[in-house]
Structures are given as C-alpha cells and as structure tokens.
N, CA, C and O atoms as a MOPAC input file, in Angstrom:
PM7 MOZYME 1SCF
protein

 N     11.61700 1     2.31700 1   -15.89600 1
 C     11.82500 1     0.93000 1   -15.66100 1
 C     10.53700 1     0.13900 1   -15.96500 1
 O     10.61800 1    -0.96200 1   -16.51100 1
 N      9.36600 1     0.67100 1   -15.62700 1
 C      8.16900 1    -0.07900 1   -15.84300 1
 C      7.91600 1    -0.42600 1   -17.31200 1
 O      7.34700 1    -1.47200 1   -17.62400 1
 N      8.35400 1     0.48100 1   -18.22300 1
 C      8.13500 1     0.19400 1   -19.67100 1
 C      8.92000 1    -0.94400 1   -20.12200 1
 O      8.61700 1    -1.49800 1   -21.17900 1
 N      9.97500 1    -1.37400 1   -19.36500 1
 C     10.77600 1    -2.53900 1   -19.74400 1
 C     10.27900 1    -3.81200 1   -19.02200 1
 O     10.69500 1    -4.91700 1   -19.37000 1
 N      9.37700 1    -3.65700 1   -18.00400 1
 C      8.96300 1    -4.78200 1   -17.19800 1
 C      7.80900 1    -5.53400 1   -17.91400 1
 O      6.99300 1    -4.95200 1   -18.62800 1
 N      7.80100 1    -6.83200 1   -17.68000 1
 C      6.64900 1    -7.65300 1   -18.18600 1
 C      5.39700 1    -7.47300 1   -17.43200 1
 O      4.29400 1    -7.54100 1   -17.97500 1
 N      5.58300 1    -7.22900 1   -16.11200 1
 C      4.39300 1    -7.00700 1   -15.23700 1
 C      4.86200 1    -6.18200 1   -14.00300 1
 O      6.06000 1    -6.00800 1   -13.77800 1
 N      3.91300 1    -5.70000 1   -13.24400 1
 C      4.16000 1    -4.81700 1   -12.14000 1
 C      3.32500 1    -5.28500 1   -10.95000 1
 O      2.09700 1    -5.31100 1   -11.02400 1
 N      3.97600 1    -5.64500 1    -9.87700 1
 C      3.22500 1    -5.99000 1    -8.60500 1
 C      3.11600 1    -4.69100 1    -7.82800 1
 O      4.11600 1    -4.06000 1    -7.48500 1
 N      1.86600 1    -4.30800 1    -7.55900 1
 C      1.59200 1    -3.03400 1    -6.89800 1
 C      0.52300 1    -3.13200 1    -5.86200 1
 O     -0.31400 1    -4.03000 1    -5.95800 1
 N      0.48800 1    -2.30600 1    -4.91100 1
 C     -0.56500 1    -2.26000 1    -3.88500 1
 C     -1.81800 1    -1.51800 1    -4.45900 1
 O     -2.86000 1    -1.42400 1    -3.81000 1
 N     -1.66000 1    -1.00600 1    -5.69300 1
 C     -2.79400 1    -0.32700 1    -6.37900 1
 C     -3.13000 1     1.00000 1    -5.85200 1
 O     -4.28400 1     1.42000 1    -5.94400 1
 N     -2.13800 1     1.72800 1    -5.27300 1
 C     -2.37300 1     3.05900 1    -4.94600 1
 C     -2.46400 1     3.93300 1    -6.22300 1
 O     -2.09700 1     3.46900 1    -7.30200 1
 N     -2.93800 1     5.15800 1    -6.11300 1
 C     -3.08400 1     5.97600 1    -7.31500 1
 C     -1.77000 1     6.16100 1    -8.09700 1
 O     -1.75600 1     6.08300 1    -9.32600 1
 N     -0.69800 1     6.40200 1    -7.38700 1
 C      0.57400 1     6.61300 1    -8.06100 1
 C      1.05600 1     5.41900 1    -8.84500 1
 O      1.41900 1     5.53200 1   -10.01600 1
 N      1.05700 1     4.30900 1    -8.21100 1
 C      1.52100 1     3.05800 1    -8.93500 1
 C      0.53400 1     2.65900 1   -10.02700 1
 O      0.95900 1     2.24000 1   -11.10300 1
 N     -0.74200 1     2.77400 1    -9.78800 1
 C     -1.72800 1     2.45700 1   -10.76700 1
 C     -1.57900 1     3.33500 1   -12.01900 1
 O     -1.61300 1     2.86600 1   -13.15600 1
 N     -1.41300 1     4.61800 1   -11.74500 1
 C     -1.20700 1     5.56900 1   -12.86300 1
 C      0.05400 1     5.30600 1   -13.63900 1
 O      0.07400 1     5.40000 1   -14.86600 1
 N      1.11900 1     4.97400 1   -12.91500 1
 C      2.37300 1     4.68700 1   -13.60600 1
 C      2.25100 1     3.41600 1   -14.46600 1
 O      2.71700 1     3.36100 1   -15.60500 1
 N      1.61000 1     2.40800 1   -13.87600 1
 C      1.42300 1     1.18500 1   -14.62100 1
 C      0.59900 1     1.40800 1   -15.93700 1
 O      0.91600 1     0.86900 1   -16.99700 1
 N     -0.40900 1     2.18500 1   -15.80500 1
 C     -1.23800 1     2.53100 1   -16.96900 1
 C     -0.46300 1     3.35600 1   -17.99500 1
 O     -0.59100 1     3.12900 1   -19.19800 1
 N      0.34000 1     4.31500 1   -17.52500 1
 C      1.09200 1     5.19300 1   -18.37000 1
 C      2.15400 1     4.46000 1   -19.11700 1
 O      2.53300 1     4.87600 1   -20.21200 1
 N      2.67600 1     3.33100 1   -18.54300 1
 C      3.72700 1     2.55100 1   -19.18500 1
 C      3.18000 1     1.33600 1   -19.86700 1
 O      3.95100 1     0.55000 1   -20.41600 1
 N      1.90900 1     1.14800 1   -19.85900 1
 C      1.25100 1    -0.05400 1   -20.50500 1
 C      1.81100 1    -1.40400 1   -19.93900 1
 O      2.00500 1    -2.38200 1   -20.66000 1
 N      2.05600 1    -1.38100 1   -18.59000 1
 C      2.56600 1    -2.54400 1   -17.95700 1
 C      1.40600 1    -3.24300 1   -17.18300 1
 O      0.79800 1    -2.64800 1   -16.29300 1
 N      1.12000 1    -4.51800 1   -17.54700 1
 C      0.06900 1    -5.19800 1   -16.80400 1
 C      0.43800 1    -5.31400 1   -15.33300 1
 O      1.61800 1    -5.33500 1   -14.98000 1
 N     -0.58000 1    -5.39000 1   -14.47200 1
 C     -0.35300 1    -5.30400 1   -12.99200 1
 C     -1.00800 1    -6.48400 1   -12.25000 1
 O     -2.11200 1    -6.93700 1   -12.54900 1
 N     -0.24100 1    -6.93000 1   -11.27600 1
 C     -0.76600 1    -7.83100 1   -10.22100 1
 C     -1.09500 1    -6.81600 1    -9.06800 1
 O     -0.19600 1    -6.19800 1    -8.49700 1
 N     -2.34000 1    -6.68000 1    -8.77200 1
 C     -2.73700 1    -5.72400 1    -7.70900 1
 C     -2.87000 1    -6.48100 1    -6.34400 1
 O     -3.56300 1    -7.49400 1    -6.25100 1
 N     -2.22900 1    -5.98800 1    -5.36500 1
 C     -2.31000 1    -6.49300 1    -3.99800 1
 C     -2.69800 1    -5.36400 1    -3.04500 1
 O     -1.84800 1    -4.86000 1    -2.31000 1
 N     -3.96600 1    -4.96100 1    -3.04800 1
 C     -4.41900 1    -3.84300 1    -2.29500 1
 C     -4.23600 1    -4.14300 1    -0.77500 1
 O     -4.38500 1    -5.27100 1    -0.30600 1
 N     -3.90400 1    -3.05600 1    -0.05400 1
 C     -3.68500 1    -3.17400 1     1.40800 1
 C     -4.69900 1    -2.31900 1     2.18300 1
 O     -5.11200 1    -2.72500 1     3.27000 1
 N     -5.11400 1    -1.16100 1     1.67200 1
 C     -5.94700 1    -0.22200 1     2.44700 1
 C     -6.61300 1     0.73400 1     1.55600 1
 O     -6.30400 1     0.83800 1     0.36900 1
 N     -7.56100 1     1.46000 1     2.14700 1
 C     -8.24000 1     2.61100 1     1.55800 1
 C     -8.66800 1     2.45000 1     0.11200 1
 O     -9.34800 1     1.48600 1    -0.24000 1
 N     -8.25400 1     3.42800 1    -0.75200 1
 C     -8.72300 1     3.40000 1    -2.14000 1
 C     -8.12300 1     2.32000 1    -2.95400 1
 O     -8.57400 1     2.07400 1    -4.07300 1
 N     -7.11000 1     1.65100 1    -2.44200 1
 C     -6.41800 1     0.58400 1    -3.18500 1
 C     -7.32100 1    -0.55100 1    -3.63200 1
 O     -7.11500 1    -1.14100 1    -4.69200 1
 N     -8.29500 1    -0.84300 1    -2.83800 1
 C     -9.25500 1    -1.96900 1    -3.17600 1
 C    -10.03900 1    -1.57500 1    -4.42200 1
 O    -10.15100 1    -2.33800 1    -5.38200 1
 N    -10.57900 1    -0.35600 1    -4.37600 1
 C    -11.37700 1     0.15200 1    -5.52600 1
 C    -10.47900 1     0.29900 1    -6.76100 1
 O    -10.88800 1    -0.05300 1    -7.86700 1
 N     -9.26900 1     0.81300 1    -6.57900 1
 C     -8.39900 1     0.96000 1    -7.73000 1
 C     -8.07300 1    -0.39500 1    -8.34700 1
 O     -8.09400 1    -0.54200 1    -9.56900 1
 N     -7.76900 1    -1.40000 1    -7.49700 1
 C     -7.45100 1    -2.77200 1    -8.00000 1
 C     -8.62500 1    -3.34200 1    -8.74300 1
 O     -8.45700 1    -3.99300 1    -9.77400 1
 N     -9.84600 1    -3.10000 1    -8.22000 1
 C    -11.01400 1    -3.64700 1    -8.89200 1
 C    -11.21600 1    -3.00300 1   -10.24900 1
 O    -11.61600 1    -3.66100 1   -11.21000 1
 N    -10.91800 1    -1.62700 1   -10.32400 1
 C    -11.07300 1    -0.93800 1   -11.59000 1
 C    -10.03900 1    -1.38000 1   -12.60900 1
 O    -10.35100 1    -1.52700 1   -13.79100 1
 N     -8.75000 1    -1.60400 1   -12.13500 1
 C     -7.75100 1    -2.07300 1   -13.02300 1
 C     -8.06600 1    -3.44500 1   -13.60800 1
 O     -7.78500 1    -3.73300 1   -14.77200 1
 N     -8.66400 1    -4.28600 1   -12.75100 1
 C     -9.10100 1    -5.58500 1   -13.18700 1
 C    -10.23200 1    -5.47400 1   -14.22300 1
 O    -10.23700 1    -6.15600 1   -15.24800 1
 N    -11.17000 1    -4.60500 1   -13.91700 1
 C    -12.34900 1    -4.36100 1   -14.82000 1
 C    -11.87700 1    -3.81300 1   -16.19300 1
 O    -12.47800 1    -4.08700 1   -17.23100 1
 N    -10.80200 1    -3.04600 1   -16.15100 1
 C    -10.23900 1    -2.49600 1   -17.39400 1
 C     -9.44600 1    -3.60700 1   -18.21800 1
 O     -9.08700 1    -3.40100 1   -19.37700 1
 N     -9.21100 1    -4.73700 1   -17.57800 1
 C     -8.58200 1    -5.85100 1   -18.26100 1
 C     -7.07400 1    -5.73400 1   -18.26200 1
 O     -6.41700 1    -6.36400 1   -19.09100 1
 N     -6.50300 1    -4.95400 1   -17.36800 1
 C     -5.06400 1    -4.77900 1   -17.33200 1
 C     -4.41200 1    -5.29400 1   -15.97800 1
 O     -3.22800 1    -5.06300 1   -15.73200 1
 N     -5.17300 1    -5.95000 1   -15.17500 1
 C     -4.64700 1    -6.36500 1   -13.90900 1
 C     -5.41500 1    -7.63200 1   -13.41600 1
 O     -6.53100 1    -7.92600 1   -13.84400 1
 N     -4.75000 1    -8.34100 1   -12.50600 1
 C     -5.30900 1    -9.38100 1   -11.70200 1
 C     -5.18600 1    -8.98500 1   -10.30100 1
 O     -4.14400 1    -8.44200 1    -9.93300 1
 N     -6.17000 1    -9.20600 1    -9.45900 1
 C     -6.19300 1    -8.83800 1    -8.02100 1
 C     -5.94600 1   -10.10900 1    -7.23300 1
 O     -6.54800 1   -11.15300 1    -7.48000 1
 N     -5.01600 1    -9.98200 1    -6.25200 1
 C     -4.77700 1   -11.12900 1    -5.31600 1
 C     -4.83900 1   -10.62100 1    -3.93300 1
 O     -4.59700 1    -9.43800 1    -3.69000 1
 N     -5.15600 1   -11.47600 1    -3.01500 1
 C     -5.22900 1   -11.14200 1    -1.56800 1
 C     -3.95900 1   -11.51400 1    -0.91900 1
 O     -3.59100 1   -12.68900 1    -0.90300 1
 N     -3.23900 1   -10.51500 1    -0.35700 1
 C     -1.91400 1   -10.73800 1     0.21800 1
 C     -1.98500 1   -11.76500 1     1.35700 1
 O     -1.01400 1   -12.47900 1     1.61000 1
 N     -3.10500 1   -11.83900 1     2.02800 1
 C     -3.21700 1   -12.76600 1     3.22200 1
 C     -3.35700 1   -14.18700 1     2.76000 1
 O     -3.00600 1   -15.08300 1     3.52700 1
 N     -3.83600 1   -14.46900 1     1.57900 1
 C     -4.12800 1   -15.81400 1     1.19300 1
 C     -3.44200 1   -16.31200 1    -0.08800 1
 O     -3.50100 1   -17.49900 1    -0.41000 1
 N     -2.79300 1   -15.39200 1    -0.81400 1
 C     -2.29600 1   -15.75800 1    -2.11300 1
 C     -1.12000 1   -16.78900 1    -1.97900 1
 O     -0.29300 1   -16.71300 1    -1.07100 1
 N     -1.10700 1   -17.70800 1    -2.89800 1
 C     -0.05700 1   -18.70800 1    -2.94100 1
 C      0.89900 1   -18.43200 1    -4.04500 1
 O      0.59100 1   -17.63600 1    -4.93200 1
 N      2.05400 1   -19.05300 1    -4.03700 1
 C      3.00500 1   -18.89600 1    -5.16400 1
 C      2.38100 1   -19.32900 1    -6.45100 1
 O      2.57900 1   -18.69600 1    -7.48800 1
 N      1.62900 1   -20.39800 1    -6.40400 1
 C      0.92700 1   -20.91100 1    -7.60400 1
 C     -0.02400 1   -19.86000 1    -8.15400 1
 O     -0.07600 1   -19.62200 1    -9.36100 1
 N     -0.75600 1   -19.25000 1    -7.28000 1
 C     -1.71600 1   -18.20500 1    -7.73800 1
 C     -1.00400 1   -16.98300 1    -8.29600 1
 O     -1.48700 1   -16.39600 1    -9.26500 1
 N      0.11900 1   -16.57800 1    -7.72700 1
 C      0.88400 1   -15.45000 1    -8.24400 1
 C      1.46100 1   -15.81500 1    -9.65400 1
 O      1.48600 1   -14.99300 1   -10.57100 1
 N      1.90500 1   -17.04400 1    -9.76800 1
 C      2.43000 1   -17.49600 1   -11.08100 1
 C      1.34000 1   -17.47300 1   -12.08000 1
 O      1.52800 1   -16.97700 1   -13.19000 1
 N      0.14700 1   -18.01700 1   -11.71400 1
 C     -1.00500 1   -18.04400 1   -12.61900 1
 C     -1.39700 1   -16.66300 1   -13.07300 1
 O     -1.67900 1   -16.44500 1   -14.25200 1
 N     -1.41600 1   -15.71500 1   -12.13200 1
 C     -1.80300 1   -14.32700 1   -12.46800 1
 C     -0.75500 1   -13.73500 1   -13.39200 1
 O     -1.11300 1   -13.05300 1   -14.35200 1
 N      0.50300 1   -13.96500 1   -13.14500 1
 C      1.53600 1   -13.39000 1   -13.95500 1
 C      1.47800 1   -14.00300 1   -15.38100 1
 O      1.56200 1   -13.26300 1   -16.36200 1
 N      1.34100 1   -15.29200 1   -15.50200 1
 C      1.26300 1   -15.84600 1   -16.83700 1
 C     -0.00100 1   -15.41900 1   -17.61100 1
 O      0.03700 1   -15.22600 1   -18.82700 1
 N     -1.09000 1   -15.28200 1   -16.89600 1
 C     -2.33200 1   -14.81800 1   -17.55800 1
 C     -2.15200 1   -13.44800 1   -18.06000 1
 O     -2.62200 1   -13.14100 1   -19.15600 1
 N     -1.49600 1   -12.58800 1   -17.32700 1
 C     -1.29700 1   -11.22900 1   -17.78300 1
 C     -0.29500 1   -11.12000 1   -18.93900 1
 O     -0.52100 1   -10.35200 1   -19.87400 1
 N      0.73700 1   -11.83100 1   -18.89000 1
 C      1.83900 1   -11.65600 1   -19.82300 1
 C      1.72300 1   -12.53300 1   -21.11200 1
 O      2.51600 1   -12.38100 1   -22.04100 1
 N      0.73400 1   -13.43600 1   -21.14400 1
 C      0.56200 1   -14.22300 1   -22.31600 1
 C     -0.70900 1   -13.94300 1   -23.04900 1
 O     -0.92000 1   -14.52600 1   -24.11300 1
 N     -1.55500 1   -13.11000 1   -22.56800 1
 C     -2.84900 1   -12.79300 1   -23.18500 1
 C     -2.69100 1   -11.58300 1   -24.07100 1
 O     -2.45300 1   -10.48800 1   -23.56100 1
 N     -2.81200 1   -11.73000 1   -25.37500 1
 C     -2.71200 1   -10.58600 1   -26.29500 1
 C     -3.75000 1    -9.48800 1   -26.04300 1
 O     -3.53500 1    -8.32200 1   -26.37400 1
 N     -4.90700 1    -9.89900 1   -25.43300 1
 C     -5.90900 1    -8.82200 1   -25.15600 1
 C     -5.43500 1    -7.90600 1   -24.04800 1
 O     -5.72600 1    -6.71000 1   -24.06900 1
 N     -4.69600 1    -8.45500 1   -23.06000 1
 C     -4.15700 1    -7.59200 1   -21.99600 1
 C     -3.15400 1    -6.62600 1   -22.60800 1
 O     -3.18900 1    -5.43400 1   -22.30400 1
 N     -2.29600 1    -7.09500 1   -23.43000 1
 C     -1.26700 1    -6.21000 1   -24.04100 1
 C     -1.96100 1    -5.11700 1   -24.94500 1
 O     -1.55500 1    -3.95500 1   -24.96000 1
 N     -2.94700 1    -5.52200 1   -25.63900 1
 C     -3.68100 1    -4.53000 1   -26.46800 1
 C     -4.40400 1    -3.53800 1   -25.66400 1
 O     -4.38000 1    -2.34700 1   -25.97600 1
 N     -5.05500 1    -3.97900 1   -24.63200 1
 C     -5.83900 1    -3.06400 1   -23.79000 1
 C     -4.87900 1    -2.10200 1   -23.04800 1
 O     -5.16500 1    -0.91000 1   -22.93500 1
 N     -3.74100 1    -2.62600 1   -22.54500 1
 C     -2.74100 1    -1.80900 1   -21.89900 1
 C     -2.22900 1    -0.72100 1   -22.82900 1
 O     -2.14800 1     0.44700 1   -22.45000 1
 N     -1.89500 1    -1.10500 1   -24.02000 1
 C     -1.39700 1    -0.18100 1   -25.06300 1
 C     -2.46200 1     0.86500 1   -25.36000 1
 O     -2.12000 1     2.03800 1   -25.50800 1
 N     -3.75000 1     0.49300 1   -25.45500 1
 C     -4.79200 1     1.41500 1   -25.76600 1
 C     -4.99300 1     2.43600 1   -24.64700 1
 O     -5.20400 1     3.61900 1   -24.91500 1
 N     -4.92700 1     1.97600 1   -23.38000 1
 C     -5.08500 1     2.91800 1   -22.28600 1
 C     -3.89700 1     3.85400 1   -22.20100 1
 O     -4.05900 1     5.02500 1   -21.85900 1
 N     -2.71500 1     3.36500 1   -22.50100 1
 C     -1.54900 1     4.26900 1   -22.51900 1
 C     -1.70700 1     5.33400 1   -23.62100 1
 O     -1.39900 1     6.50700 1   -23.41200 1
 N     -2.17300 1     4.92000 1   -24.74800 1
 C     -2.39000 1     5.88200 1   -25.84700 1
 C     -3.47200 1     6.93300 1   -25.47800 1
 O     -3.32100 1     8.12800 1   -25.73500 1
 N     -4.57900 1     6.42600 1   -24.85900 1
 C     -5.58800 1     7.37200 1   -24.46500 1
 C     -5.09300 1     8.38000 1   -23.42500 1
 O     -5.41200 1     9.56700 1   -23.50100 1
 N     -4.33600 1     7.91500 1   -22.48500 1
 C     -3.82100 1     8.76600 1   -21.43000 1
 C     -2.87800 1     9.84900 1   -22.03800 1
 O     -2.92600 1    11.02000 1   -21.66100 1
 N     -2.06100 1     9.42600 1   -22.94800 1
 C     -1.13600 1    10.39300 1   -23.56400 1
 C     -1.87100 1    11.43000 1   -24.45900 1
 O     -1.53100 1    12.61200 1   -24.50100 1
 N     -2.86700 1    10.92100 1   -25.14800 1
 C     -3.67400 1    11.85000 1   -25.99000 1
 C     -4.44600 1    12.84700 1   -25.20600 1
 O     -4.67400 1    13.96700 1   -25.66200 1
 N     -4.87200 1    12.44300 1   -23.97600 1
 C     -5.58100 1    13.33000 1   -23.07300 1
 C     -4.76500 1    14.50100 1   -22.53700 1
 O     -5.32700 1    15.49700 1   -22.08000 1
 N     -3.43700 1    14.38100 1   -22.59300 1
 C     -2.59800 1    15.44000 1   -22.21800 1
 C     -1.97500 1    15.36800 1   -20.82300 1
 O     -1.15400 1    16.21500 1   -20.47100 1
 N     -2.34800 1    14.39000 1   -20.04300 1
 C     -1.69600 1    14.14200 1   -18.78500 1
 C     -1.90200 1    15.32000 1   -17.80900 1
 O     -2.87100 1    16.07500 1   -17.88500 1
 N     -0.92600 1    15.42300 1   -16.89200 1
 C     -0.96000 1    16.38700 1   -15.77700 1
 C     -0.94900 1    17.82000 1   -16.31800 1
 O     -1.63800 1    18.68500 1   -15.77700 1
 N     -0.19000 1    18.07700 1   -17.36000 1
 C     -0.14400 1    19.44300 1   -17.93300 1
 C     -1.53300 1    19.82700 1   -18.40600 1
 O     -1.98000 1    20.94300 1   -18.14300 1
 N     -2.20800 1    18.96100 1   -19.07800 1
 C     -3.49800 1    19.34000 1   -19.57100 1
 C     -4.50900 1    19.50000 1   -18.42400 1
 O     -5.37200 1    20.37700 1   -18.45900 1
 N     -4.38500 1    18.65700 1   -17.43700 1
 C     -5.27400 1    18.80300 1   -16.21500 1
 C     -5.03900 1    20.13500 1   -15.55500 1
 O     -5.98900 1    20.80300 1   -15.14500 1
 N     -3.76700 1    20.53900 1   -15.44200 1
 C     -3.45200 1    21.87000 1   -14.76500 1
 C     -4.00100 1    23.02000 1   -15.63400 1
 O     -4.50500 1    24.00400 1   -15.09100 1
 N     -3.91200 1    22.91500 1   -16.94500 1
 C     -4.42000 1    23.97400 1   -17.84400 1
 C     -5.92300 1    24.06800 1   -17.64300 1
 O     -6.45600 1    25.17000 1   -17.51000 1
 N     -6.61400 1    22.94400 1   -17.61800 1
 C     -8.07300 1    23.00600 1   -17.41100 1
 C     -8.48500 1    23.57100 1   -16.08300 1
 O     -9.44400 1    24.33800 1   -15.99700 1
 N     -7.80100 1    23.21600 1   -15.09200 1
 C     -8.05300 1    23.80200 1   -13.70000 1
 C     -7.83100 1    25.28700 1   -13.69200 1
 O     -8.65900 1    26.03700 1   -13.17700 1
 N     -6.72200 1    25.73000 1   -14.25700 1
 C     -6.41400 1    27.12000 1   -14.30300 1
 C     -7.42800 1    27.94200 1   -15.05900 1
 O     -7.78400 1    29.05300 1   -14.66600 1
 N     -7.90000 1    27.34600 1   -16.19300 1
 C     -8.90300 1    27.98600 1   -17.02200 1
 C    -10.22500 1    28.11300 1   -16.23500 1
 O    -10.90400 1    29.13200 1   -16.36000 1
 N    -10.59700 1    27.12600 1   -15.44800 1
 C    -11.80400 1    27.18300 1   -14.62600 1
 C    -11.63200 1    28.19600 1   -13.55600 1
 O    -12.54500 1    28.98800 1   -13.32500 1
 N    -10.53200 1    28.22200 1   -12.89500 1
 C    -10.28700 1    29.25400 1   -11.81200 1
 C    -10.32300 1    30.65000 1   -12.37900 1
 O    -10.87600 1    31.55400 1   -11.75300 1
 N     -9.74600 1    30.85000 1   -13.55500 1
 C     -9.74500 1    32.20300 1   -14.19100 1
 C    -11.16500 1    32.58100 1   -14.55600 1
 O    -11.55300 1    33.73700 1   -14.39000 1
 N    -11.96900 1    31.61100 1   -15.06200 1
 C    -13.36100 1    31.90800 1   -15.39300 1
 C    -14.14900 1    32.21500 1   -14.19600 1
 O    -14.98900 1    33.11500 1   -14.23700 1
 N    -13.93400 1    31.51700 1   -13.11100 1
 C    -14.65400 1    31.81900 1   -11.88900 1
 C    -14.26500 1    33.14100 1   -11.26900 1
 O    -15.11800 1    33.83200 1   -10.71300 1
 N    -12.99900 1    33.51000 1   -11.35100 1
 C    -12.48200 1    34.77600 1   -10.87800 1
 C    -13.08500 1    35.96700 1   -11.73900 1
 O    -13.36300 1    37.05100 1   -11.22700 1
 N    -13.25500 1    35.70400 1   -12.99100 1
 C    -13.82400 1    36.70400 1   -13.88700 1
 C    -15.29600 1    36.90900 1   -13.68400 1
 O    -15.79900 1    38.00200 1   -13.94500 1
 N    -16.00500 1    35.91100 1   -13.23300 1
 C    -17.42300 1    36.05100 1   -12.97400 1
 C    -17.73800 1    36.67300 1   -11.65000 1
 O    -18.87700 1    37.06600 1   -11.40000 1
 N    -16.69500 1    36.77700 1   -10.75100 1
 C    -16.92300 1    37.45000 1    -9.47900 1
 C    -16.88500 1    38.95100 1    -9.57600 1
 O    -17.34900 1    39.65200 1    -8.67700 1
 N    -16.33000 1    39.45200 1   -10.67100 1
 C    -16.13200 1    40.90800 1   -10.79900 1
 C    -17.35800 1    41.63900 1   -11.13700 1
 O    -17.33000 1    42.86200 1   -11.27400 1

C-alpha cells in the first residue's frame, strides 16, 4: 500500500521508517517516544521526511509538510535512490547471511 501512497504519516519507529524507505514514500514523522525522535531526525536529514510535534502541530503545518514532500522533485529522487540502495544491499536476507557467516567463522576459531 505504501508504494501507492503519496506520503506516509508515521511515528518513525524502525518498522515504519524502514517500510517508508523501502517503498520510496516520503514521510511526515510524528515521533512519540524512545528511538523515534532520532529516527525522525535521521529521516529528515536524509531529505525524505518532515518532522512535526504532535502536541503543537496545526492543520496548516501538516498541509505545508505534505505539500513540501509531495511537490519537491529532490524528495522523490532521494526517496527513489534510498530505495534502490536498500534493495541493492540485499535486505534482511543479506543481513542474515552476513550474521550466519560471522557466527560460523567465530565457531570455527573456537576449535
């Protein structure tokens, strides 16, 4: 569904942030707790999100963030580039392969 969306409103948890990046969907990040604040800041630094404060955001600010994300060709290009990079890196399957290789190497050095 995210690949069909123009934008994604997320609390910027790791799951939602990863899905937004994997689908090249610009995000409005509304962090609530824990790592979400750092994730939201990183998404904004990457140029694929705008961060808003749930306690103070207005309808006008939400609209402004949405329009800024969906009308800026640089956001679309950066989102597409990050999606491409993530897919080329191999995703979870590649990560699991690397971890298994390290574990096997560590087990082999114990012998």
